[in-house]
C-alpha positions as CSV (number, residue, x, y, z in Angstrom):
1,M,-21.1,3.4,-9.4
2,T,-24.0,6.1,-9.1
3,R,-21.8,9.3,-10.1
4,T,-23.0,12.3,-12.3
5,T,-21.2,14.3,-14.8
6,R,-22.8,17.9,-14.6
7,R,-20.3,20.6,-14.3
8,G,-20.6,22.7,-11.2
9,L,-18.0,25.4,-10.0
10,G,-15.0,24.0,-12.4
11,G,-15.4,27.1,-15.1
12,R,-15.7,30.0,-12.4
13,A,-12.4,31.8,-11.6
14,L,-12.3,33.1,-7.9
15,P,-11.0,36.2,-6.6
16,L,-7.4,36.4,-5.5
17,V,-8.3,37.3,-1.9
18,L,-10.7,34.4,-1.5
19,L,-8.1,32.0,-3.0
20,I,-5.7,33.3,-0.3
21,L,-8.0,32.7,2.7
22,L,-8.6,29.1,1.3
23,A,-4.7,28.6,1.0
24,A,-4.9,25.8,3.7
25,C,-7.2,23.9,1.4
26,T,-5.5,23.8,-1.9
27,T,-3.3,21.0,-3.2
28,E,-1.9,17.7,-2.3
29,R,-0.1,17.9,1.1
30,P,3.0,16.0,1.6
31,D,2.8,16.7,5.3
32,E,-0.5,15.5,5.8
33,P,-0.6,14.3,9.5
34,E,-0.9,10.7,10.7
35,D,-4.4,10.3,11.6
36,L,-6.1,6.9,13.0
37,S,-9.5,5.9,13.9
38,P,-9.7,3.9,17.0
39,A,-10.9,0.4,16.9
40,P,-14.3,-0.4,18.6
41,A,-14.5,-2.0,22.0
42,P,-15.0,-5.7,21.9
43,G,-18.2,-6.9,20.6
44,A,-19.2,-3.4,19.2
45,R,-19.4,-1.7,15.7
46,W,-16.8,0.8,14.6
47,Q,-18.3,4.2,14.6
48,P,-16.3,6.6,12.2
49,K,-16.6,10.5,13.7
50,P,-17.2,13.8,11.9
51,G,-13.7,14.9,10.8
52,V,-12.0,11.5,10.4
53,S,-9.5,11.5,7.4
54,W,-10.1,9.0,4.3
55,Q,-9.1,7.4,1.1
56,W,-11.2,6.3,-1.3
57,Q,-9.7,4.0,-3.9
58,L,-11.5,1.7,-6.2
59,T,-9.3,1.2,-9.2
60,G,-5.7,0.5,-10.0
61,K,-2.9,-1.0,-7.7
62,L,-3.9,-0.2,-4.0
63,D,-1.6,2.5,-2.6
64,T,-1.3,1.9,1.2
65,S,0.9,4.9,1.9
66,V,-1.6,7.3,2.5
67,K,-1.8,8.3,6.0
68,A,-5.6,8.5,6.2
69,A,-7.4,6.7,8.9
70,V,-9.9,5.1,6.8
71,Y,-9.3,3.3,3.6
72,D,-12.7,2.6,1.4
73,V,-11.6,0.1,-1.3
74,D,-13.4,-2.5,-3.7
75,G,-14.6,-5.4,-1.9
76,F,-14.2,-8.1,-4.3
77,N,-10.8,-6.9,-5.5
78,T,-9.2,-6.1,-2.4
79,T,-7.7,-9.3,-0.7
80,K,-7.7,-10.4,2.9
81,E,-4.0,-9.9,3.1
82,Q,-4.3,-6.2,2.0
83,V,-6.9,-5.8,4.6
84,D,-4.8,-7.4,7.2
85,G,-2.1,-4.9,6.3
86,L,-4.1,-1.7,6.7
87,K,-5.5,-3.2,10.0
88,K,-1.9,-3.7,11.1
89,A,-1.1,-0.1,10.3
90,G,-3.9,1.0,12.4
91,R,-6.2,1.8,9.6
92,R,-10.1,1.3,9.3
93,T,-11.5,-0.4,6.3
94,V,-14.6,0.2,4.4
95,C,-15.7,-2.5,1.8
96,Y,-17.2,-1.1,-1.2
97,L,-20.1,-3.0,-2.9
98,S,-22.8,-2.1,-5.4
99,T,-26.1,-3.4,-3.8
100,G,-28.6,-1.6,-6.0
101,A,-27.1,-2.4,-9.5
102,W,-26.0,-5.7,-11.1
103,E,-22.4,-5.7,-12.5
104,D,-21.5,-8.3,-15.4
105,F,-18.0,-8.1,-14.2
106,R,-18.2,-9.6,-10.5
107,P,-17.9,-13.3,-10.0
108,D,-21.2,-13.8,-8.7
109,A,-23.0,-12.2,-11.8
110,D,-24.7,-15.3,-12.8
111,A,-26.5,-15.7,-9.5
112,F,-28.7,-12.6,-10.2
113,P,-32.2,-13.8,-12.1
114,K,-32.3,-12.0,-15.5
115,E,-35.8,-10.7,-14.7
116,M,-34.2,-8.7,-11.8
117,L,-32.2,-6.8,-14.2
118,G,-33.4,-3.4,-15.2
119,K,-32.1,-0.5,-17.3
120,G,-28.3,0.4,-17.5
121,N,-27.3,3.0,-14.9
122,G,-25.1,4.8,-17.1
123,W,-21.9,2.6,-16.3
124,E,-20.5,-0.1,-18.7
125,G,-21.7,-3.5,-17.7
126,E,-24.1,-2.1,-15.0
127,R,-27.9,-2.3,-14.7
128,W,-30.1,-1.4,-11.9
129,L,-31.7,-4.1,-9.8
130,D,-35.3,-4.5,-8.7
131,I,-35.2,-3.9,-5.0
132,R,-38.4,-4.8,-4.5
133,R,-37.7,-8.6,-4.7
134,L,-36.3,-8.7,-1.0
135,T,-36.5,-12.5,-0.8
136,E,-34.3,-13.3,-3.7
137,L,-31.7,-10.3,-3.0
138,E,-31.3,-10.9,0.7
139,P,-29.2,-14.1,0.5
140,L,-27.2,-12.6,-2.6
141,M,-26.4,-9.7,-0.6
142,A,-25.8,-11.7,2.6
143,K,-23.0,-13.9,0.8
144,R,-21.3,-10.6,-0.4
145,F,-21.3,-9.4,3.2
146,D,-20.0,-12.4,4.5
147,M,-17.1,-12.0,2.0
148,C,-16.4,-8.7,3.4
149,H,-16.8,-9.8,7.1
150,D,-14.4,-12.8,6.4
151,K,-11.7,-10.5,4.8
152,G,-11.6,-8.6,7.9
153,F,-13.3,-5.4,6.9
154,D,-14.9,-2.7,9.5
155,A,-17.6,-1.6,7.4
156,L,-19.5,-1.5,4.0
157,E,-20.2,1.1,1.8
158,P,-23.5,0.0,-0.3
159,D,-23.7,1.7,-3.7
160,N,-26.6,2.8,-5.9
161,M,-28.8,3.0,-2.9
162,D,-31.4,5.6,-4.6
163,G,-32.4,3.8,-7.5
164,Y,-36.2,5.1,-6.9
165,R,-34.7,8.3,-7.9
166,N,-33.9,6.9,-11.3
167,D,-35.0,5.5,-14.4
168,T,-34.2,1.8,-13.5
169,G,-37.2,0.3,-15.7
170,F,-39.0,-0.7,-12.3
171,P,-41.6,1.4,-10.8
172,L,-39.7,1.9,-7.6
173,T,-41.3,3.8,-4.8
174,A,-39.6,5.8,-1.8
175,D,-41.0,3.1,0.4
176,D,-39.5,0.2,-1.7
177,Q,-36.1,2.1,-1.2
178,L,-36.6,2.5,2.5
179,K,-37.3,-1.1,2.9
180,Y,-34.5,-2.3,0.9
181,N,-31.8,0.2,2.4
182,R,-32.9,-0.7,5.9
183,M,-32.6,-4.5,4.9
184,I,-28.9,-3.8,3.9
185,A,-28.2,-2.1,7.0
186,K,-29.6,-4.8,9.1
187,L,-27.4,-7.4,6.9
188,A,-24.2,-5.2,7.8
189,H,-25.3,-5.1,11.4
190,D,-25.9,-8.7,12.1
191,R,-22.3,-9.2,10.6
192,G,-21.0,-6.6,13.3
193,L,-19.9,-4.5,10.5
194,A,-20.7,-0.6,10.3
195,V,-22.5,0.6,7.1
196,G,-22.8,3.9,5.3
197,L,-25.8,5.7,3.1
198,K,-24.6,6.3,-0.1
199,N,-26.0,9.5,-1.4
200,D,-29.6,9.1,-1.3
201,L,-30.0,12.6,0.2
202,D,-33.9,12.8,0.3
203,Q,-34.2,10.1,2.8
204,I,-31.5,11.1,5.3
205,P,-34.2,11.9,7.8
206,Q,-35.5,8.3,7.9
207,L,-32.5,6.4,7.5
208,V,-29.8,8.4,9.8
209,G,-30.7,6.0,12.7
210,D,-30.1,3.0,10.4
211,F,-26.5,3.9,9.2
212,D,-23.5,4.6,10.9
213,F,-21.9,7.2,8.6
214,A,-22.6,8.8,5.2
215,V,-20.9,8.8,1.8
216,N,-21.6,11.4,-0.6
217,E,-20.5,12.6,-4.0
218,Q,-20.6,16.2,-5.2
219,C,-22.9,17.6,-2.8
220,A,-20.6,21.2,-2.8
221,E,-21.2,20.9,-6.9
222,Y,-25.1,20.9,-6.4
223,D,-25.2,23.1,-3.2
224,E,-26.6,20.4,-1.2
225,C,-24.0,19.4,1.8
226,E,-26.2,21.0,4.3
227,R,-28.7,18.2,3.9
228,L,-25.9,15.8,5.2
229,T,-25.8,17.8,8.6
230,P,-28.2,15.2,10.7
231,F,-25.4,12.7,10.3
232,I,-22.8,15.1,11.7
233,T,-25.4,16.2,14.5
234,A,-25.6,12.4,15.4
235,G,-21.9,12.1,15.7
236,K,-21.3,10.1,12.5
237,A,-18.9,10.8,9.6
238,V,-19.8,12.0,6.5
239,F,-17.2,11.0,3.6
240,H,-17.5,13.6,0.8
241,V,-16.0,13.6,-2.4
242,E,-15.9,16.3,-5.3
243,Y,-14.7,15.6,-8.8
244,E,-15.2,18.9,-10.7
245,G,-13.7,22.2,-9.9
246,K,-10.8,23.4,-7.5
247,L,-10.5,22.2,-3.7
248,A,-10.0,25.7,-2.7
249,Q,-13.6,26.6,-4.1
250,W,-15.5,24.3,-1.6
251,C,-13.0,23.4,1.1
252,G,-13.8,26.4,3.6
253,R,-17.4,25.2,3.5
254,S,-16.7,21.7,3.9
255,Q,-14.8,22.5,7.2
256,E,-17.7,24.4,8.5
257,L,-19.7,21.2,8.0
258,R,-17.2,19.1,9.5
259,L,-17.3,16.7,6.3
260,S,-14.4,14.3,5.6
261,S,-13.6,15.9,2.2
262,L,-11.4,14.8,-0.9
263,Q,-10.9,15.8,-4.3
264,K,-10.7,12.9,-6.5
265,K,-10.7,11.9,-10.3
266,Y,-13.8,10.2,-11.9
267,E,-11.6,6.6,-12.1
268,L,-11.1,6.8,-8.4
269,D,-7.6,5.7,-8.6
270,A,-5.1,6.4,-5.8
271,W,-4.8,10.2,-6.6
272,R,-6.3,12.5,-3.7
273,Q,-6.3,16.0,-2.7
274,F,-7.9,16.2,1.0
275,C,-9.5,19.1,2.9
276,P,-8.1,19.3,6.3
277,P,-10.7,19.5,9.1
278,K,-11.0,22.3,11.0
279,D,-9.5,22.8,14.3
280,K,-8.1,19.2,13.9
281,D,-6.2,19.3,17.2
282,K,-9.3,20.1,19.2
283,D,-10.9,17.0,17.9
284,K,-8.1,14.4,18.4
285,G,-9.0,11.3,20.0
286,Q,-12.5,11.5,18.6
287,D,-11.9,10.0,15.1
């Protein structure tokens, strides 16, 4: 999973007045309102709208008690029965998969040729993929996407989609990344699944038309959340998470930008704090 570890606002103290002004964004809210994202019309893809609530859980026992409209969960470890249960509760589901890095703990790990594996991406058991090898990668990813479709997921979150900006061991270019990311989007759409652009901020202008929503980590920490505005302008949700600092430090700006924002721990277990959308009542029915 592509995540950075630099510290942002975590060590700074905010003035008392500012903390009071952001009180609505502070801690866990047991009174979180019920939120749902309507199912798409028959034959249409689901399209999450700006401000829709979400939960992102990739580790630990799945907690289905969160009232968020959208659950983003591990595609391999989440069962069809769990997806069905969430669907019956009115939740939309996103299938998390690593599409830009190889993971030695996945059941299909042996299907990836060794010459396709590059340097480690900073996470144990993970190595960057040579995304230039489209002909070989397409059927491998298609099989994974079939799994997500067969389990009943509404959408995909493909991770590690910005290898060209990292030291992968391969001479990847921006054009290589655009070709690969568009292939991923097409494979998802061919199966009736929505698909999100994970991070890859530099290529948002070229890819906002190919993807149905965005998933971002730490844009507040690095002062780059405004770069996600093209998705919001297009009426597409931005699912955003921060790990460092306090929710009150960045929630106000997130509300202004209409991001769907969470404070999470790096292990991405069930724990979450959420930043409630501004004027939620006004946006009812649009999620």
